[in-house]
All heavy atoms as a GROMACS GRO file, in nm:
protein
  557
    1MET      N    1  -3.049  -1.005   1.820
    1MET     CA    2  -2.941  -0.985   1.728
    1MET      C    3  -2.948  -0.852   1.666
    1MET      O    4  -3.049  -0.801   1.638
    1MET     CB    5  -2.948  -1.091   1.625
    1MET     CG    6  -2.858  -1.073   1.513
    1MET     SD    7  -2.859  -1.198   1.376
    1MET     CE    8  -2.743  -1.316   1.434
    2ALA      N    9  -2.842  -0.782   1.649
    2ALA     CA   10  -2.828  -0.647   1.599
    2ALA      C   11  -2.841  -0.637   1.446
    2ALA      O   12  -2.888  -0.530   1.387
    2ALA     CB   13  -2.713  -0.574   1.643
    3ILE      N   14  -2.807  -0.744   1.377
    3ILE     CA   15  -2.816  -0.747   1.238
    3ILE      C   16  -2.949  -0.823   1.192
    3ILE      O   17  -2.970  -0.934   1.240
    3ILE     CB   18  -2.690  -0.832   1.174
    3ILE    CG1   19  -2.568  -0.765   1.215
    3ILE    CG2   20  -2.709  -0.841   1.022
    3ILE    CD1   21  -2.545  -0.631   1.171
    4ILE      N   22  -3.030  -0.754   1.113
    4ILE     CA   23  -3.158  -0.807   1.063
    4ILE      C   24  -3.144  -0.854   0.928
    4ILE      O   25  -3.083  -0.775   0.844
    4ILE     CB   26  -3.268  -0.691   1.073
    4ILE    CG1   27  -3.274  -0.623   1.202
    4ILE    CG2   28  -3.400  -0.747   1.035
    4ILE    CD1   29  -3.303  -0.718   1.318
    5VAL      N   30  -3.191  -0.976   0.896
    5VAL     CA   31  -3.178  -1.026   0.759
    5VAL      C   32  -3.314  -1.028   0.694
    5VAL      O   33  -3.413  -1.076   0.747
    5VAL     CB   34  -3.122  -1.175   0.769
    5VAL    CG1   35  -3.118  -1.234   0.625
    5VAL    CG2   36  -2.999  -1.189   0.836
    6ASN      N   37  -3.318  -0.949   0.582
    6ASN     CA   38  -3.447  -0.923   0.509
    6ASN      C   39  -3.457  -1.006   0.383
    6ASN      O   40  -3.511  -0.951   0.284
    6ASN     CB   41  -3.456  -0.776   0.480
    6ASN     CG   42  -3.473  -0.695   0.612
    6ASN    OD1   43  -3.553  -0.724   0.702
    6ASN    ND2   44  -3.398  -0.581   0.620
    7ILE      N   45  -3.410  -1.131   0.382
    7ILE     CA   46  -3.421  -1.208   0.260
    7ILE      C   47  -3.570  -1.226   0.227
    7ILE      O   48  -3.595  -1.231   0.104
    7ILE     CB   49  -3.347  -1.343   0.276
    7ILE    CG1   50  -3.199  -1.322   0.280
    7ILE    CG2   51  -3.386  -1.447   0.165
    7ILE    CD1   52  -3.115  -1.445   0.302
    8ASP      N   53  -3.654  -1.248   0.314
    8ASP     CA   54  -3.807  -1.272   0.283
    8ASP      C   55  -3.864  -1.154   0.212
    8ASP      O   56  -3.942  -1.172   0.117
    8ASP     CB   57  -3.885  -1.290   0.413
    8ASP     CG   58  -3.864  -1.426   0.475
    8ASP    OD1   59  -3.821  -1.522   0.397
    8ASP    OD2   60  -3.897  -1.443   0.595
    9VAL      N   61  -3.818  -1.039   0.254
    9VAL     CA   62  -3.869  -0.911   0.187
    9VAL      C   63  -3.824  -0.907   0.034
    9VAL      O   64  -3.906  -0.888  -0.056
    9VAL     CB   65  -3.820  -0.783   0.255
    9VAL    CG1   66  -3.850  -0.662   0.177
    9VAL    CG2   67  -3.875  -0.768   0.394
   10MET      N   68  -3.695  -0.935   0.010
   10MET     CA   69  -3.639  -0.945  -0.128
   10MET      C   70  -3.709  -1.055  -0.202
   10MET      O   71  -3.739  -1.045  -0.329
   10MET     CB   72  -3.490  -0.944  -0.129
   10MET     CG   73  -3.424  -0.828  -0.080
   10MET     SD   74  -3.480  -0.672  -0.158
   10MET     CE   75  -3.434  -0.696  -0.334
   11LEU      N   76  -3.733  -1.177  -0.149
   11LEU     CA   77  -3.790  -1.280  -0.210
   11LEU      C   78  -3.931  -1.241  -0.266
   11LEU      O   79  -3.971  -1.273  -0.375
   11LEU     CB   80  -3.799  -1.406  -0.125
   11LEU     CG   81  -3.672  -1.485  -0.102
   11LEU    CD1   82  -3.681  -1.587   0.010
   11LEU    CD2   83  -3.626  -1.552  -0.235
   12ALA      N   84  -4.006  -1.170  -0.176
   12ALA     CA   85  -4.140  -1.138  -0.204
   12ALA      C   86  -4.134  -1.028  -0.313
   12ALA      O   87  -4.211  -1.047  -0.417
   12ALA     CB   88  -4.213  -1.073  -0.089
   13LYS      N   89  -4.044  -0.935  -0.323
   13LYS     CA   90  -4.020  -0.834  -0.424
   13LYS      C   91  -3.994  -0.899  -0.557
   13LYS      O   92  -4.048  -0.851  -0.658
   13LYS     CB   93  -3.920  -0.730  -0.377
   13LYS     CG   94  -3.964  -0.627  -0.286
   13LYS     CD   95  -3.857  -0.527  -0.247
   13LYS     CE   96  -3.903  -0.426  -0.144
   13LYS     NZ   97  -3.794  -0.324  -0.126
   14ARG      N   98  -3.920  -0.997  -0.550
   14ARG     CA   99  -3.869  -1.067  -0.678
   14ARG      C  100  -3.960  -1.184  -0.723
   14ARG      O  101  -3.949  -1.249  -0.812
   14ARG     CB  102  -3.728  -1.120  -0.662
   14ARG     CG  103  -3.625  -1.014  -0.639
   14ARG     CD  104  -3.610  -0.911  -0.735
   14ARG     NE  105  -3.502  -0.826  -0.709
   14ARG     CZ  106  -3.515  -0.694  -0.674
   14ARG    NH1  107  -3.631  -0.638  -0.670
   14ARG    NH2  108  -3.408  -0.609  -0.659
   15LYS      N  109  -4.065  -1.200  -0.637
   15LYS     CA  110  -4.158  -1.322  -0.659
   15LYS      C  111  -4.083  -1.446  -0.683
   15LYS      O  112  -4.105  -1.529  -0.779
   15LYS     CB  113  -4.247  -1.290  -0.774
   15LYS     CG  114  -4.341  -1.171  -0.755
   15LYS     CD  115  -4.432  -1.136  -0.868
   15LYS     CE  116  -4.533  -1.031  -0.813
   15LYS     NZ  117  -4.538  -0.918  -0.894
   16MET      N  118  -3.983  -1.480  -0.594
   16MET     CA  119  -3.908  -1.594  -0.598
   16MET      C  120  -3.934  -1.680  -0.476
   16MET      O  121  -3.946  -1.620  -0.363
   16MET     CB  122  -3.761  -1.558  -0.604
   16MET     CG  123  -3.656  -1.664  -0.617
   16MET     SD  124  -3.490  -1.611  -0.624
   16MET     CE  125  -3.490  -1.510  -0.771
   17SER      N  126  -3.926  -1.808  -0.492
   17SER     CA  127  -3.944  -1.894  -0.371
   17SER      C  128  -3.809  -1.926  -0.310
   17SER      O  129  -3.702  -1.903  -0.362
   17SER     CB  130  -4.003  -2.033  -0.420
   17SER     OG  131  -3.903  -2.106  -0.490
   18VAL      N  132  -3.808  -1.972  -0.183
   18VAL     CA  133  -3.687  -2.002  -0.113
   18VAL      C  134  -3.624  -2.121  -0.185
   18VAL      O  135  -3.496  -2.123  -0.181
   18VAL     CB  136  -3.726  -2.042   0.029
   18VAL    CG1  137  -3.599  -2.088   0.114
   18VAL    CG2  138  -3.797  -1.926   0.113
   19THR      N  139  -3.696  -2.208  -0.234
   19THR     CA  140  -3.640  -2.325  -0.309
   19THR      C  141  -3.558  -2.280  -0.428
   19THR      O  142  -3.449  -2.321  -0.461
   19THR     CB  143  -3.747  -2.424  -0.354
   19THR    OG1  144  -3.820  -2.461  -0.233
   19THR    CG2  145  -3.700  -2.542  -0.416
   20GLU      N  146  -3.617  -2.182  -0.501
   20GLU     CA  147  -3.547  -2.132  -0.625
   20GLU      C  148  -3.417  -2.056  -0.588
   20GLU      O  149  -3.322  -2.074  -0.648
   20GLU     CB  150  -3.648  -2.034  -0.700
   20GLU     CG  151  -3.595  -1.994  -0.833
   20GLU     CD  152  -3.696  -1.902  -0.902
   20GLU    OE1  153  -3.812  -1.880  -0.861
   20GLU    OE2  154  -3.657  -1.842  -1.004
   21LEU      N  155  -3.428  -1.974  -0.477
   21LEU     CA  156  -3.313  -1.902  -0.432
   21LEU      C  157  -3.197  -1.988  -0.397
   21LEU      O  158  -3.084  -1.988  -0.422
   21LEU     CB  159  -3.337  -1.811  -0.319
   21LEU     CG  160  -3.221  -1.724  -0.258
   21LEU    CD1  161  -3.168  -1.641  -0.366
   21LEU    CD2  162  -3.262  -1.649  -0.139
   22SER      N  163  -3.237  -2.108  -0.315
   22SER     CA  164  -3.141  -2.208  -0.270
   22SER      C  165  -3.079  -2.273  -0.390
   22SER      O  166  -2.948  -2.294  -0.380
   22SER     CB  167  -3.223  -2.315  -0.191
   22SER     OG  168  -3.140  -2.423  -0.160
   23GLU      N  169  -3.145  -2.306  -0.492
   23GLU     CA  170  -3.090  -2.368  -0.614
   23GLU      C  171  -2.998  -2.264  -0.687
   23GLU      O  172  -2.892  -2.308  -0.730
   23GLU     CB  173  -3.202  -2.417  -0.701
   23GLU     CG  174  -3.273  -2.530  -0.647
   23GLU     CD  175  -3.400  -2.569  -0.737
   23GLU    OE1  176  -3.434  -2.496  -0.831
   23GLU    OE2  177  -3.464  -2.662  -0.700
   24LYS      N  178  -3.042  -2.147  -0.698
   24LYS     CA  179  -2.959  -2.043  -0.772
   24LYS      C  180  -2.824  -2.016  -0.705
   24LYS      O  181  -2.727  -1.985  -0.751
   24LYS     CB  182  -3.040  -1.921  -0.788
   24LYS     CG  183  -3.141  -1.914  -0.903
   24LYS     CD  184  -3.202  -1.792  -0.918
   24LYS     CE  185  -3.288  -1.793  -1.039
   24LYS     NZ  186  -3.334  -1.663  -1.081
   25VAL      N  187  -2.829  -2.012  -0.568
   25VAL     CA  188  -2.717  -1.974  -0.478
   25VAL      C  189  -2.630  -2.100  -0.458
   25VAL      O  190  -2.507  -2.081  -0.443
   25VAL     CB  191  -2.767  -1.907  -0.352
   25VAL    CG1  192  -2.651  -1.871  -0.251
   25VAL    CG2  193  -2.835  -1.779  -0.382
   26GLY      N  194  -2.687  -2.216  -0.457
   26GLY     CA  195  -2.611  -2.338  -0.423
   26GLY      C  196  -2.588  -2.360  -0.270
   26GLY      O  197  -2.490  -2.409  -0.236
   27ILE      N  198  -2.681  -2.322  -0.198
   27ILE     CA  199  -2.676  -2.354  -0.054
   27ILE      C  200  -2.805  -2.428  -0.012
   27ILE      O  201  -2.907  -2.420  -0.076
   27ILE     CB  202  -2.669  -2.222   0.045
   27ILE    CG1  203  -2.786  -2.134   0.028
   27ILE    CG2  204  -2.546  -2.152   0.014
   27ILE    CD1  205  -2.787  -2.021   0.120
   28THR      N  206  -2.796  -2.504   0.091
   28THR     CA  207  -2.906  -2.590   0.136
   28THR      C  208  -3.022  -2.512   0.185
   28THR      O  209  -2.990  -2.393   0.234
   28THR     CB  210  -2.857  -2.694   0.242
   28THR    OG1  211  -2.823  -2.623   0.361
   28THR    CG2  212  -2.745  -2.764   0.193
   29MET      N  213  -3.138  -2.569   0.180
   29MET     CA  214  -3.249  -2.508   0.231
   29MET      C  215  -3.238  -2.481   0.386
   29MET      O  216  -3.284  -2.383   0.433
   29MET     CB  217  -3.384  -2.594   0.217
   29MET     CG  218  -3.423  -2.603   0.071
   29MET     SD  219  -3.498  -2.456   0.011
   29MET     CE  220  -3.654  -2.460   0.102
   30ALA      N  221  -3.185  -2.580   0.451
   30ALA     CA  222  -3.153  -2.567   0.602
   30ALA      C  223  -3.064  -2.435   0.633
   30ALA      O  224  -3.095  -2.367   0.723
   30ALA     CB  225  -3.085  -2.696   0.659
   31ASN      N  226  -2.961  -2.426   0.555
   31ASN     CA  227  -2.870  -2.309   0.577
   31ASN      C  228  -2.933  -2.180   0.535
   31ASN      O  229  -2.910  -2.078   0.598
   31ASN     CB  230  -2.739  -2.319   0.500
   31ASN     CG  231  -2.655  -2.424   0.561
   31ASN    OD1  232  -2.651  -2.449   0.687
   31ASN    ND2  233  -2.545  -2.472   0.496
   32LEU      N  234  -3.012  -2.179   0.436
   32LEU     CA  235  -3.094  -2.058   0.394
   32LEU      C  236  -3.191  -2.033   0.497
   32LEU      O  237  -3.211  -1.907   0.537
   32LEU     CB  238  -3.154  -2.085   0.259
   32LEU     CG  239  -3.219  -1.967   0.196
   32LEU    CD1  240  -3.121  -1.843   0.178
   32LEU    CD2  241  -3.276  -1.998   0.056
   33SER      N  242  -3.256  -2.131   0.558
   33SER     CA  243  -3.349  -2.104   0.666
   33SER      C  244  -3.283  -2.039   0.793
   33SER      O  245  -3.341  -1.956   0.849
   33SER     CB  246  -3.418  -2.231   0.703
   33SER     OG  247  -3.506  -2.216   0.817
   34ILE      N  248  -3.170  -2.088   0.816
   34ILE     CA  249  -3.092  -2.046   0.946
   34ILE      C  250  -3.063  -1.886   0.916
   34ILE      O  251  -3.073  -1.814   1.001
   34ILE     CB  252  -2.968  -2.114   0.959
   34ILE    CG1  253  -3.002  -2.258   1.025
   34ILE    CG2  254  -2.868  -2.049   1.056
   34ILE    CD1  255  -2.881  -2.352   1.018
   35LEU      N  256  -3.017  -1.850   0.798
   35LEU     CA  257  -2.985  -1.720   0.762
   35LEU      C  258  -3.114  -1.629   0.773
   35LEU      O  259  -3.112  -1.522   0.821
   35LEU     CB  260  -2.929  -1.717   0.625
   35LEU     CG  261  -2.877  -1.588   0.574
   35LEU    CD1  262  -2.769  -1.522   0.665
   35LEU    CD2  263  -2.823  -1.600   0.439
   36LYS      N  264  -3.218  -1.681   0.702
   36LYS     CA  265  -3.356  -1.603   0.703
   36LYS      C  266  -3.407  -1.571   0.836
   36LYS      O  267  -3.458  -1.466   0.866
   36LYS     CB  268  -3.455  -1.682   0.632
   36LYS     CG  269  -3.449  -1.676   0.482
   36LYS     CD  270  -3.563  -1.752   0.416
   36LYS     CE  271  -3.675  -1.792   0.505
   36LYS     NZ  272  -3.804  -1.815   0.458
   37ASN      N  273  -3.394  -1.668   0.926
   37ASN     CA  274  -3.452  -1.659   1.056
   37ASN      C  275  -3.358  -1.584   1.163
   37ASN      O  276  -3.386  -1.585   1.287
   37ASN     CB  277  -3.486  -1.796   1.108
   37ASN     CG  278  -3.591  -1.862   1.036
   37ASN    OD1  279  -3.685  -1.801   0.992
   37ASN    ND2  280  -3.599  -1.990   1.017
   38GLY      N  281  -3.233  -1.545   1.118
   38GLY     CA  282  -3.162  -1.465   1.196
   38GLY      C  283  -3.081  -1.537   1.299
   38GLY      O  284  -3.033  -1.488   1.394
   39LYS      N  285  -3.057  -1.665   1.276
   39LYS     CA  286  -2.987  -1.758   1.355
   39LYS      C  287  -2.847  -1.777   1.330
   39LYS      O  288  -2.768  -1.832   1.400
   39LYS     CB  289  -3.062  -1.895   1.370
   39LYS     CG  290  -3.201  -1.900   1.404
   39LYS     CD  291  -3.217  -1.862   1.547
   39LYS     CE  292  -3.377  -1.872   1.578
   39LYS     NZ  293  -3.405  -1.805   1.706
   40ALA      N  294  -2.807  -1.726   1.202
   40ALA     CA  295  -2.672  -1.750   1.156
   40ALA      C  296  -2.586  -1.644   1.241
   40ALA      O  297  -2.609  -1.535   1.280
   40ALA     CB  298  -2.673  -1.713   1.016
   41LYS      N  299  -2.461  -1.699   1.267
   41LYS     CA  300  -2.354  -1.622   1.332
   41LYS      C  301  -2.267  -1.545   1.233
   41LYS      O  302  -2.206  -1.448   1.272
   41LYS     CB  303  -2.267  -1.705   1.423
   41LYS     CG  304  -2.348  -1.788   1.529
   41LYS     CD  305  -2.394  -1.683   1.633
   41LYS     CE  306  -2.473  -1.773   1.745
   41LYS     NZ  307  -2.550  -1.680   1.823
   42ALA      N  308  -2.262  -1.592   1.109
   42ALA     CA  309  -2.182  -1.533   1.010
   42ALA      C  310  -2.238  -1.571   0.868
   42ALA      O  311  -2.309  -1.648   0.855
   42ALA     CB  312  -2.038  -1.588   1.024
   43ILE      N  313  -2.179  -1.498   0.762
   43ILE     CA  314  -2.218  -1.535   0.626
   43ILE      C  315  -2.087  -1.496   0.549
   43ILE      O  316  -2.017  -1.393   0.569
   43ILE     CB  317  -2.330  -1.448   0.576
   43ILE    CG1  318  -2.373  -1.490   0.431
   43ILE    CG2  319  -2.314  -1.304   0.591
   43ILE    CD1  320  -2.497  -1.434   0.373
   44ARG      N  321  -2.050  -1.579   0.464
   44ARG     CA  322  -1.939  -1.563   0.373
   44ARG      C  323  -1.970  -1.448   0.274
   44ARG      O  324  -2.088  -1.450   0.223
   44ARG     CB  325  -1.899  -1.689   0.304
   44ARG     CG  326  -1.835  -1.785   0.392
   44ARG     CD  327  -1.792  -1.909   0.309
   44ARG     NE  328  -1.736  -2.002   0.399
   44ARG     CZ  329  -1.727  -2.136   0.371
   44ARG    NH1  330  -1.768  -2.184   0.260
   44ARG    NH2  331  -1.669  -2.217   0.452
   45PHE      N  332  -1.872  -1.370   0.234
   45PHE     CA  333  -1.901  -1.273   0.129
   45PHE      C  334  -1.942  -1.335   0.002
   45PHE      O  335  -2.011  -1.283  -0.068
   45PHE     CB  336  -1.780  -1.192   0.111
   45PHE     CG  337  -1.757  -1.075   0.221
   45PHE    CD1  338  -1.634  -1.024   0.244
   45PHE    CD2  339  -1.870  -1.029   0.300
   45PHE    CE1  340  -1.617  -0.928   0.347
   45PHE    CE2  341  -1.852  -0.929   0.400
   45PHE     CZ  342  -1.726  -0.882   0.411
   46SER      N  343  -1.877  -1.450  -0.027
   46SER     CA  344  -1.915  -1.520  -0.148
   46SER      C  345  -2.061  -1.560  -0.154
   46SER      O  346  -2.128  -1.557  -0.260
   46SER     CB  347  -1.830  -1.641  -0.175
   46SER     OG  348  -1.838  -1.732  -0.072
   47THR      N  349  -2.117  -1.606  -0.035
   47THR     CA  350  -2.259  -1.640  -0.033
   47THR      C  351  -2.344  -1.521  -0.032
   47THR      O  352  -2.442  -1.520  -0.106
   47THR     CB  353  -2.289  -1.713   0.116
   47THR    OG1  354  -2.201  -1.828   0.116
   47THR    CG2  355  -2.430  -1.750   0.127
   48LEU      N  356  -2.301  -1.411   0.035
   48LEU     CA  357  -2.379  -1.294   0.024
   48LEU      C  358  -2.383  -1.231  -0.120
   48LEU      O  359  -2.479  -1.189  -0.169
   48LEU     CB  360  -2.314  -1.183   0.106
   48LEU     CG  361  -2.386  -1.044   0.125
   48LEU    CD1  362  -2.532  -1.057   0.168
   48LEU    CD2  363  -2.311  -0.956   0.220
   49ALA      N  364  -2.261  -1.246  -0.196
   49ALA     CA  365  -2.261  -1.196  -0.330
   49ALA      C  366  -2.352  -1.286  -0.413
   49ALA      O  367  -2.415  -1.230  -0.501
   49ALA     CB  368  -2.121  -1.202  -0.379
   50ALA      N  369  -2.360  -1.417  -0.394
   50ALA     CA  370  -2.440  -1.509  -0.473
   50ALA      C  371  -2.591  -1.475  -0.451
   50ALA      O  372  -2.674  -1.472  -0.543
   50ALA     CB  373  -2.412  -1.643  -0.438
   51ILE      N  374  -2.628  -1.444  -0.319
   51ILE     CA  375  -2.762  -1.406  -0.299
   51ILE      C  376  -2.794  -1.273  -0.362
   51ILE      O  377  -2.908  -1.262  -0.420
   51ILE     CB  378  -2.782  -1.402  -0.140
   51ILE    CG1  379  -2.774  -1.547  -0.090
   51ILE    CG2  380  -2.921  -1.337  -0.103
   51ILE    CD1  381  -2.777  -1.544   0.068
   52CYS      N  382  -2.708  -1.176  -0.357
   52CYS     CA  383  -2.736  -1.050  -0.423
   52CYS      C  384  -2.744  -1.064  -0.571
   52CYS      O  385  -2.841  -1.006  -0.629
   52CYS     CB  386  -2.620  -0.950  -0.385
   52CYS     SG  387  -2.626  -0.887  -0.216
   53LYS      N  388  -2.666  -1.153  -0.623
   53LYS     CA  389  -2.673  -1.171  -0.779
   53LYS      C  390  -2.810  -1.237  -0.809
   53LYS      O  391  -2.876  -1.186  -0.902
   53LYS     CB  392  -2.561  -1.258  -0.821
   53LYS     CG  393  -2.552  -1.290  -0.977
   53LYS     CD  394  -2.431  -1.369  -1.012
   53LYS     CE  395  -2.434  -1.391  -1.162
   53LYS     NZ  396  -2.327  -1.478  -1.204
   54ALA      N  397  -2.846  -1.335  -0.730
   54ALA     CA  398  -2.975  -1.408  -0.761
   54ALA      C  399  -3.088  -1.328  -0.743
   54ALA      O  400  -3.195  -1.327  -0.813
   54ALA     CB  401  -2.984  -1.533  -0.670
   55LEU      N  402  -3.077  -1.227  -0.646
   55LEU     CA  403  -3.199  -1.144  -0.614
   55LEU      C  404  -3.196  -1.007  -0.668
   55LEU      O  405  -3.277  -0.924  -0.668
   55LEU     CB  406  -3.214  -1.124  -0.458
   55LEU     CG  407  -3.262  -1.248  -0.378
   55LEU    CD1  408  -3.252  -1.224  -0.230
   55LEU    CD2  409  -3.398  -1.289  -0.425
   56ASP      N  410  -3.079  -0.991  -0.756
   56ASP     CA  411  -3.058  -0.863  -0.821
   56ASP      C  412  -3.079  -0.750  -0.724
   56ASP      O  413  -3.148  -0.650  -0.746
   56ASP     CB  414  -3.145  -0.840  -0.951
   56ASP     CG  415  -3.116  -0.725  -1.028
   56ASP    OD1  416  -2.990  -0.677  -1.027
   56ASP    OD2  417  -3.195  -0.659  -1.095
   57CYS      N  418  -2.992  -0.745  -0.620
   57CYS     CA  419  -2.996  -0.641  -0.523
   57CYS      C  420  -2.867  -0.613  -0.450
   57CYS      O  421  -2.765  -0.683  -0.496
   57CYS     CB  422  -3.104  -0.686  -0.416
   57CYS     SG  423  -3.042  -0.826  -0.315
   58GLN      N  424  -2.863  -0.527  -0.364
   58GLN     CA  425  -2.746  -0.480  -0.291
   58GLN      C  426  -2.736  -0.552  -0.156
   58GLN      O  427  -2.844  -0.586  -0.100
   58GLN     CB  428  -2.731  -0.328  -0.281
   58GLN     CG  429  -2.713  -0.258  -0.413
   58GLN     CD  430  -2.580  -0.291  -0.478
   58GLN    OE1  431  -2.474  -0.292  -0.416
   58GLN    NE2  432  -2.589  -0.327  -0.606
   59PRO      N  433  -2.616  -0.570  -0.101
   59PRO     CA  434  -2.612  -0.628   0.045
   59PRO      C  435  -2.704  -0.549   0.146
   59PRO      O  436  -2.760  -0.605   0.231
   59PRO     CB  437  -2.465  -0.618   0.081
   59PRO     CG  438  -2.392  -0.622  -0.046
   59PRO     CD  439  -2.486  -0.550  -0.140
   60GLY      N  440  -2.717  -0.406   0.118
   60GLY     CA  441  -2.792  -0.336   0.216
   60GLY      C  442  -2.944  -0.354   0.196
   60GLY      O  443  -3.025  -0.324   0.286
   61ASP      N  444  -2.984  -0.418   0.091
   61ASP     CA  445  -3.116  -0.449   0.068
   61ASP      C  446  -3.154  -0.576   0.153
   61ASP      O  447  -3.266  -0.597   0.188
   61ASP     CB  448  -3.156  -0.483  -0.082
   61ASP     CG  449  -3.137  -0.365  -0.168
   61ASP    OD1  450  -3.158  -0.245  -0.120
   61ASP    OD2  451  -3.099  -0.380  -0.274
   62ILE      N  452  -3.053  -0.658   0.190
   62ILE     CA  453  -3.071  -0.782   0.264
   62ILE      C  454  -3.045  -0.760   0.413
   62ILE      O  455  -3.103  -0.817   0.499
   62ILE     CB  456  -2.983  -0.898   0.204
   62ILE    CG1  457  -3.027  -0.921   0.063
   62ILE    CG2  458  -2.999  -1.028   0.280
   62ILE    CD1  459  -2.935  -1.008  -0.026
   63LEU      N  460  -2.936  -0.688   0.442
   63LEU     CA  461  -2.888  -0.671   0.581
   63LEU      C  462  -2.921  -0.538   0.630
   63LEU      O  463  -2.901  -0.438   0.559
   63LEU     CB  464  -2.736  -0.704   0.589
   63LEU     CG  465  -2.693  -0.837   0.535
   63LEU    CD1  466  -2.552  -0.850   0.542
   63LEU    CD2  467  -2.756  -0.962   0.620
   64ALA      N  468  -2.969  -0.527   0.754
   64ALA     CA  469  -2.987  -0.401   0.824
   64ALA      C  470  -2.931  -0.416   0.961
   64ALA      O  471  -2.931  -0.518   1.023
   64ALA     CB  472  -3.121  -0.363   0.830
   65TYR      N  473  -2.888  -0.297   1.019
   65TYR     CA  474  -2.833  -0.291   1.154
   65TYR      C  475  -2.940  -0.227   1.250
   65TYR      O  476  -3.001  -0.130   1.208
   65TYR     CB  477  -2.712  -0.216   1.165
   65TYR     CG  478  -2.666  -0.189   1.304
   65TYR    CD1  479  -2.603  -0.301   1.384
   65TYR    CD2  480  -2.681  -0.075   1.380
   65TYR    CE1  481  -2.547  -0.295   1.505
   65TYR    CE2  482  -2.629  -0.060   1.500
   65TYR     CZ  483  -2.577  -0.166   1.569
   65TYR     OH  484  -2.533  -0.145   1.703
   66GLN      N  485  -2.973  -0.294   1.358
   66GLN     CA  486  -3.068  -0.234   1.455
   66GLN      C  487  -3.011  -0.238   1.596
   66GLN      O  488  -2.951  -0.334   1.637
   66GLN     CB  489  -3.190  -0.319   1.456
   66GLN     CG  490  -3.290  -0.266   1.558
   66GLN     CD  491  -3.417  -0.361   1.552
   66GLN    OE1  492  -3.408  -0.480   1.534
   66GLN    NE2  493  -3.537  -0.298   1.564
   67THR      N  494  -3.002  -0.121   1.655
   67THR     CA  495  -2.947  -0.107   1.791
   67THR      C  496  -3.022  -0.188   1.894
   67THR      O  497  -3.140  -0.195   1.882
   67THR     CB  498  -2.956   0.039   1.837
   67THR    OG1  499  -2.895   0.119   1.738
   67THR    CG2  500  -2.879   0.057   1.969
   68GLU      N  501  -2.942  -0.271   1.966
   68GLU     CA  502  -3.005  -0.355   2.064
   68GLU      C  503  -3.045  -0.267   2.191
   68GLU      O  504  -2.957  -0.184   2.224
   68GLU     CB  505  -2.905  -0.464   2.109
   68GLU     CG  506  -2.888  -0.562   2.000
   68GLU     CD  507  -2.799  -0.683   2.044
   68GLU    OE1  508  -2.806  -0.720   2.154
   68GLU    OE2  509  -2.739  -0.736   1.962
   69GLN      N  510  -3.160  -0.288   2.242
   69GLN     CA  511  -3.197  -0.215   2.367
   69GLN      C  512  -3.148  -0.295   2.481
   69GLN      O  513  -3.148  -0.411   2.494
   69GLN     CB  514  -3.357  -0.218   2.375
   69GLN     CG  515  -3.418  -0.101   2.302
   69GLN     CD  516  -3.567  -0.082   2.350
   69GLN    OE1  517  -3.623  -0.189   2.391
   69GLN    NE2  518  -3.608   0.031   2.322
   70THR      N  519  -3.096  -0.214   2.589
   70THR     CA  520  -3.054  -0.278   2.705
   70THR      C  521  -3.166  -0.259   2.807
   70THR      O  522  -3.266  -0.190   2.788
   70THR     CB  523  -2.932  -0.196   2.764
   70THR    OG1  524  -2.967  -0.068   2.784
   70THR    CG2  525  -2.812  -0.201   2.668
   71ASP      N  526  -3.154  -0.328   2.918
   71ASP     CA  527  -3.261  -0.322   3.022
   71ASP      C  528  -3.285  -0.181   3.075
   71ASP      O  529  -3.394  -0.152   3.107
   71ASP     CB  530  -3.224  -0.407   3.139
   71ASP     CG  531  -3.224  -0.556   3.109
   71ASP    OD1  532  -3.310  -0.587   3.004
   71ASP    OD2  533  -3.175  -0.640   3.173
   72GLU      N  534  -3.175  -0.093   3.070
   72GLU     CA  535  -3.191   0.039   3.117
   72GLU      C  536  -3.270   0.122   3.021
   72GLU      O  537  -3.329   0.222   3.052
   72GLU     CB  538  -3.048   0.099   3.135
   72GLU     CG  539  -2.965   0.028   3.243
   72GLU     CD  540  -2.826   0.084   3.237
   72GLU    OE1  541  -2.790   0.166   3.164
   72GLU    OE2  542  -2.748   0.024   3.329
   73GLU      N  543  -3.266   0.095   2.888
   73GLU     CA  544  -3.338   0.167   2.793
   73GLU      C  545  -3.490   0.137   2.780
   73GLU      O  546  -3.560   0.208   2.718
   73GLU     CB  547  -3.277   0.145   2.659
   73GLU     CG  548  -3.132   0.200   2.646
   73GLU     CD  549  -3.076   0.172   2.510
   73GLU    OE1  550  -3.084   0.057   2.459
   73GLU    OE2  551  -3.008   0.259   2.439
   74SER      N  552  -3.519   0.018   2.831
   74SER     CA  553  -3.662  -0.026   2.824
   74SER      C  554  -3.761   0.060   2.904
   74SER      O  555  -3.730   0.124   3.002
   74SER     CB  556  -3.673  -0.172   2.875
   74SER     OG  557  -3.592  -0.269   2.806
   0.00000   0.00000   0.00000
C-alpha cells in the first residue's frame, strides 16, 4: 500500500492507548485496528478529523505517502 498510517507513532508520542483513542474518536477497536495495520481502503474525513483532534496533530502526522516499488525497480 502506498499510504502509510502512523497512528502508533502518534499514540506513543501522546502516551495514549488504542482503547482511549477508540473511545475519544467513537470508532470500534476493530476498525481502529484495521486502520492502524494499513488494511483500510478508505477513511472518512470526519474520522480523520476526530483522530487528529484526539491526538492533537495534523493529518500529515498520521498519513504518509510511499512510492510503491515495481518488479523492475527491485
